[in-house]
N, C-alpha and C positions, 0 to 999 in steps of 0.2 A: 504494500500500500504506500503510495507516494502522495503526500498532501501538497496539492498545487499551490496552496497559500504561500509556500516558501519559495516558489519559482520566481526568478528575476529575468527580465526581458533580454538580458545580454548573454544568456546561456541556452544552448540547445537542449532539448528535452533529454536526449541520450546522455549528454555530459552531466546534466542536472541529476538524472537518475543515479548515475555512478556516484556522484557526490552524496546524494541522499542515502544510498546503500552504505557508504562509508561512515557518514555522520550519525545516522539513525539506527542502522542495523549492524554496525561494526564489521562490515564486509570490506576487506582490503580493496582499494581502488583497482588494482591490477586484476583481481578476480571479478569485480563488478564489470569491468570492461570486457573480459572474456565472456561472461554470461550474456552481456548485451550483444556482442558480436556474433555469438553462437546461437542467439535466439532462445536462451534458457531462462528468460524472464517472462512472467505473465503480469505486466504492470496494470495496476488499478490506479489510475490518475484521479485522485479524489478531490472534489470541490472546485471545479472550474469557477463556480459562482463565488468562491472565497478568495479568488485572485483579485487584487486591487482593480477596481473598475477601469482605471486608465490603462491597465496592462492586459485586460482580458482578450482583446483582439489579437495582440501580439502573442499571447499564450496559445490561443486557438490556432494561429498560424504556425507556431512552433510545434504544436501537436500534429498538425497536418504534414509538416516537413518530416517529422519523426516517422509518421505512418508511411510516408512516401519512401523513406530510406529503409524502413523495417516492415515492409508490407506483409510478410508472413507471420509477424509477431502479433498474436491476439492482444488487443489493448482495450481496456475498459476505462471510460471517462464518466465521472458523475457530475451532475449539475442540476440545480433546480430548474424546472421547465421554464418558469417565468424569466429567469436570468438568461437561459439559453436562447429563448425566443427574441430577447432584446439584443442579442449579440449580432454584430454585422457580418461576422465570418462564421460559416458553417463548418463543422468538423467532417472530415472525410473518413467516416467509419462505415462498416458494413451494415450495422444494425443499430436500432435504438429501442430502448425499452422505457416506457413511461410507467412509473409506479403510481397507482391511483389510491385515493383514500378508501379505506374499508367502509362498507355500508353498515348501518346498525344491525341489519339482519345477518350479515357475515360475521360481525363481532359476536352477536348472541349465539349464532350457530356454532362458532368455534369454541366459545366458553362452555356451551352446553355439552359439546362433545368431550370436554375434559372432565366431566363428572361433577358430582355435588360439591367437591372441595372448593370450587370457584363460585359458589352461590353468593358469597359475600361480595365478590367483585362484580358479579352480574347485578346485584342489588345496588351497589355503589354507582354503577354506570347509569342506572335508571334515575338516580336522584342528583347526581353531580354532573352538570352540563360540561364543565371544564374537563373533568376526567373523561367523559364520553368523547369529547373532541380529540383529546390526546390519544384515545384508544383507536381512532381512525387511522393512525399510523401503525403499520405492521411492527415496526421496531418498538414503539411505545407499548403496544398491546403485549408483545413478547416480554418486555420489561415488567409490566404489571403482572402477567401470569407467573413469571419467575419469582417476583416478590411475594405474591400470595402463597405460592407453594412453600416459601421459606418461613412464613409466619406460623405461630402455633395455630392449630385448627380452630380453636374457640375464638381467637382474635380475628382470623380471616373470615369466619362465618358471620361475625357481628359487624364487620367493617362497613357494610352498606348502611348501617343505622347511625354511624358516627360522623360528626362534622370533621373530625381530624383524619378521616380515612385517607385522603390524598397525601397529607404530610407523612403519615405513618407508612403508607405504601412506598413512597420514595426513600424514606429513611431506611426501611428494610432493604430495599434494592441497593442503595449506596453502600450500606454496611456489608451486604453480601458480596458485592463486587470488590470492595476494598480487601476483604478476607481472601477472595479468590485470587 
């Protein structure tokens, strides 16, 4: 995973990736260059929308140049659709996937399929509009589910009745991830 937020417009994407491998993942530059040249990387270029707005077009152009040079290397780029639509330069990628928000029916069906252990979460989503909006994101729904499974069962089942449900939910998730 390469966070595009750290990209600067005077560096090609390939060279930048080699530097990122060295700085973030402690991969020696020589080895990073070999991996790049031999196509042994599967780069996920994360957060085109997090690149400074003044540099986004240059970043998209650099990605296109990288793709032209390394055509056989599968590459994934993430970006919020609104920011990508506003971009003057289109990426030369083979495919695009747009993640859409989950519907309330999908959320309820998913939680229902997980059994009665998540009844408190289902109830909380019925009463807490903010929590329900957060659950429309697959990542957030996954976080909520993980947090509920980590709570003592009596706490989890009563969470839908409590005003502090959202705070407790995220406290449990953060505590669990810190331990992990």
